[in-house]
C-alpha positions as CSV (number, residue, x, y, z in Angstrom):
1,X,15.0,20.9,24.7
2,X,15.4,19.4,21.2
3,X,12.5,17.7,19.5
4,X,14.5,14.4,19.2
5,X,14.6,14.1,23.0
6,X,11.1,15.3,23.6
7,X,8.8,13.2,25.7
8,X,5.9,11.4,24.0
9,X,3.3,13.8,25.4
10,X,5.1,17.0,24.3
11,X,3.4,19.3,21.8
12,X,6.3,18.8,19.3
13,X,5.5,15.1,18.8
14,X,1.7,15.5,18.9
15,X,1.8,18.0,16.1
16,X,4.0,15.9,13.9
17,X,2.0,12.7,14.2
18,X,-1.2,13.7,12.3
19,X,0.9,15.0,9.5
20,X,2.7,11.7,9.2
21,X,-0.5,9.8,9.3
22,X,-1.9,11.9,6.4
23,X,1.4,11.4,4.5
24,X,1.0,7.7,4.8
25,X,-2.1,7.7,2.5
26,X,-0.2,8.5,-0.7
27,X,2.7,6.3,0.3
28,X,0.3,3.4,0.9
29,X,-1.4,4.1,-2.3
30,X,1.8,3.9,-4.3
31,X,3.1,0.8,-2.5
32,X,-0.3,-0.9,-2.9
33,X,-0.4,-0.1,-6.6
34,X,3.1,-1.5,-7.1
35,X,2.2,-4.6,-5.1
36,X,-0.9,-5.2,-7.2
37,X,1.1,-4.7,-10.4
38,X,3.7,-7.2,-9.2
39,X,1.0,-9.8,-8.4
40,X,-0.5,-9.2,-11.8
41,X,2.8,-9.7,-13.6
42,X,3.6,-12.9,-11.6
43,X,0.2,-14.4,-12.2
44,X,0.4,-13.6,-15.9
45,X,3.8,-15.1,-16.2
46,X,2.8,-18.3,-14.3
47,X,-0.4,-18.6,-16.3
48,X,1.5,-18.1,-19.6
49,X,4.1,-20.7,-18.7
50,X,1.8,-23.3,-17.2
51,X,-1.2,-23.1,-19.4
52,X,0.4,-21.7,-22.6
53,X,-2.2,-18.9,-22.3
54,X,-1.6,-16.6,-25.2
55,X,-5.1,-15.1,-25.0
56,X,-6.7,-15.3,-21.6
57,X,-10.4,-15.0,-21.1
58,X,-11.8,-11.5,-20.8
59,X,-13.0,-12.1,-17.3
60,X,-9.5,-12.9,-16.1
61,X,-8.1,-9.8,-17.8
62,X,-10.6,-7.6,-16.0
63,X,-9.8,-9.3,-12.7
64,X,-6.0,-9.0,-13.2
65,X,-6.4,-5.4,-14.4
66,X,-8.3,-4.5,-11.2
67,X,-5.5,-5.7,-8.9
68,X,-3.3,-2.6,-9.0
69,X,-6.3,-0.4,-8.2
70,X,-7.5,-2.7,-5.5
71,X,-4.0,-2.8,-4.0
72,X,-3.8,1.0,-4.1
73,X,-7.1,1.3,-2.3
74,X,-6.1,-1.2,0.4
75,X,-2.7,0.4,0.8
76,X,-4.3,3.9,1.2
77,X,-6.5,2.5,4.0
78,X,-4.1,0.3,5.8
79,X,-0.9,2.3,5.7
80,X,-2.1,5.1,8.0
81,X,-3.7,2.6,10.4
82,X,-0.5,0.5,10.6
83,X,1.6,3.7,11.1
84,X,-0.7,5.0,13.9
85,X,-0.6,1.7,15.7
86,X,3.2,1.4,15.4
87,X,3.7,5.0,16.5
88,X,1.4,4.6,19.5
89,X,2.9,1.3,20.7
């Protein structure tokens, strides 16, 4: 029996699933980082166009600078959870 046609409870699918859940952690990290970076770029462009902000306040730069890291953390946590729920359902 090939693994493509294996039933859900077979050992072939149960061994593959934890590996994919673990593989989702770096994938979620990268996607979260890129998402946070895109948000930072868009907010910076809008603020520069609307407010003519050449030199934003230091607080806003710290906040915007933390978005990619925050996105990476959220992505690393949520990607395996979303994958596990989708694979189970």
